[in-house]
C-alpha positions in Angstrom: 132.8 22.5 87.7 130.5 25.3 88.7 127.2 26.0 87.1 125.1 29.1 86.5 121.6 28.7 88.0 122.1 24.9 87.8 121.2 25.0 84.1 124.4 25.0 82.1 128.0 24.3 83.0 130.1 27.5 83.2 132.6 27.0 80.3 134.8 29.5 78.5 132.4 29.5 75.4 129.4 30.1 77.6 131.3 33.0 79.3 132.1 34.6 76.0 128.4 34.2 74.9 127.1 35.9 78.0 129.8 38.7 77.7 128.5 39.7 74.3 125.2 40.9 75.8 127.2 43.1 78.2 128.6 45.3 75.4 125.3 47.0 74.4 124.5 47.7 78.0 127.9 49.3 78.6 127.6 51.4 75.4 124.1 52.6 76.5 125.5 53.6 79.9 128.4 55.5 78.4 126.1 57.4 76.0 123.7 58.3 78.9 126.4 59.4 81.3 129.1 60.7 79.0 129.2 64.2 80.5 129.5 62.8 84.0 132.4 60.6 83.0 134.2 63.4 81.2 133.8 65.6 84.3 135.1 62.9 86.6 138.1 62.1 84.4 138.9 65.9 84.1 138.5 66.4 87.8 140.8 63.5 88.5 143.4 64.9 86.1 143.3 68.3 87.8 143.6 66.8 91.3 146.4 64.4 90.3 148.4 67.2 88.6 148.4 69.2 91.8 148.0 66.9 94.8 149.1 63.5 96.2 148.3 61.5 99.3 151.1 60.1 101.4 150.9 57.5 104.3 153.3 57.7 107.2 154.4 54.2 108.0 156.7 55.1 111.0 156.2 56.9 114.2 158.5 59.8 113.0 155.5 62.2 113.0 152.2 62.0 114.9 150.2 61.9 111.7 149.2 59.0 109.5 147.8 60.6 106.3 149.1 63.7 104.4 147.9 65.7 101.5 150.9 66.9 99.5 150.5 70.0 97.4 153.0 69.5 94.6 155.5 72.3 94.0 154.0 74.3 96.9 156.5 76.6 98.7 157.9 74.9 101.7 158.3 76.9 104.9 160.5 76.4 107.9 158.5 74.7 110.7 156.1 73.2 108.2 156.0 69.7 106.8 157.9 68.8 103.6 157.5 65.8 101.3 160.6 64.6 99.4 161.8 61.6 97.5 164.3 59.1 99.0 167.4 58.5 96.8 169.9 57.1 99.3 169.5 53.3 98.7 168.8 50.7 101.4 166.6 50.4 103.5 164.0 52.2 101.3 163.4 51.9 97.6 164.5 54.7 95.3 161.7 57.4 94.9 160.0 56.4 98.2 158.1 59.5 99.6 159.2 60.8 103.0 157.4 63.5 105.0 159.3 65.4 107.7 159.3 68.7 109.5 161.5 71.4 107.8 163.6 72.8 110.5 166.3 74.8 108.5 166.5 76.0 105.0 169.1 77.9 103.0 170.9 80.5 105.1 169.6 79.1 108.4 172.1 78.2 111.2 172.4 74.6 112.5 174.9 73.9 115.3 176.5 70.5 115.5 177.7 69.3 118.9 179.0 65.7 118.6 176.0 63.6 117.6 173.5 66.4 118.6 172.1 69.3 116.5 170.7 72.6 117.7 168.3 74.6 115.4 167.0 77.8 117.1 165.8 76.7 120.5 165.4 73.1 119.6 168.0 70.4 120.3 167.9 67.1 118.4 169.7 64.3 120.2 171.5 62.0 117.9 171.2 58.3 118.7 174.0 55.8 118.2 171.8 52.8 117.5 168.5 53.1 115.6 165.2 51.1 116.1 166.5 48.6 113.5 169.4 48.0 115.9 171.9 49.2 113.3 174.6 51.8 114.0 173.7 55.4 113.0 176.4 57.7 111.8 176.0 61.5 112.4 175.5 63.8 109.4 179.0 64.4 108.0 177.8 67.2 105.6 177.8 69.5 108.6 181.0 70.1 110.6 181.3 70.6 114.3 180.1 74.0 115.5 177.9 76.5 113.6 176.9 75.6 110.0 175.0 77.7 107.5 172.7 75.6 105.4 173.7 76.1 101.7 171.5 77.0 98.8 169.1 74.3 97.6 169.5 72.2 100.8 167.1 71.5 103.7 167.6 70.2 107.2 164.6 68.0 108.1 163.6 66.1 111.2 160.7 64.0 112.6 159.1 64.6 115.9 160.0 61.1 117.2 163.4 60.7 118.9 164.3 57.8 116.6 163.2 59.5 113.3 165.5 58.9 110.4 166.3 62.4 109.4 169.0 65.0 108.7 170.8 64.2 111.9 172.1 61.0 110.2 174.4 60.4 107.3 171.9 57.9 105.9 169.6 60.8 104.9 171.7 63.9 105.4 170.5 67.2 104.0 167.6 67.0 101.5 168.3 68.5 98.0 165.7 70.9 96.6 165.4 68.8 93.4 164.1 65.9 95.6 161.3 68.0 97.2 157.8 67.0 96.1 156.0 69.8 97.9 154.4 70.9 101.1 152.6 68.4 103.2 149.5 69.0 105.3 148.4 66.4 107.9 144.9 65.0 107.4 144.9 62.8 110.5 
């Protein structure tokens, strides 16, 4: 059994006895620094209502940490944060960050497993890094496709990014968009 200053064994009763002296000290601290605590809690509330942090756990983008501005307008070419709702291999509500390549009204051309957006060609892989078969996005037909209202075509910068090229993710619904993402590092 451990002891405190080799004087008395540390028992539950002794712990409760020593804890009683902590109450007045804590109360004095709260009274002295009440304004500071109110300001800190208020600041946290404002920040949490408008921003989130996200960590990239894959090589899909060259960044590790993102600041997400909630409900901020997303723009083609920028980074978008959205919630995953497609089941395995990620839990429901998991935050994804990808590059927004095409929004409503934009043209995406599908050629087999590959997709062309503007001057950018995304090569569709048959087997992913997990060694599982990847199926091409079946929301888009062969040839030119106009992205419908409230849908987004997203992609990562890495050739093996899980993105809108594949049926597992497909097009992202506007209702799943969290906001615009800004890389921190």
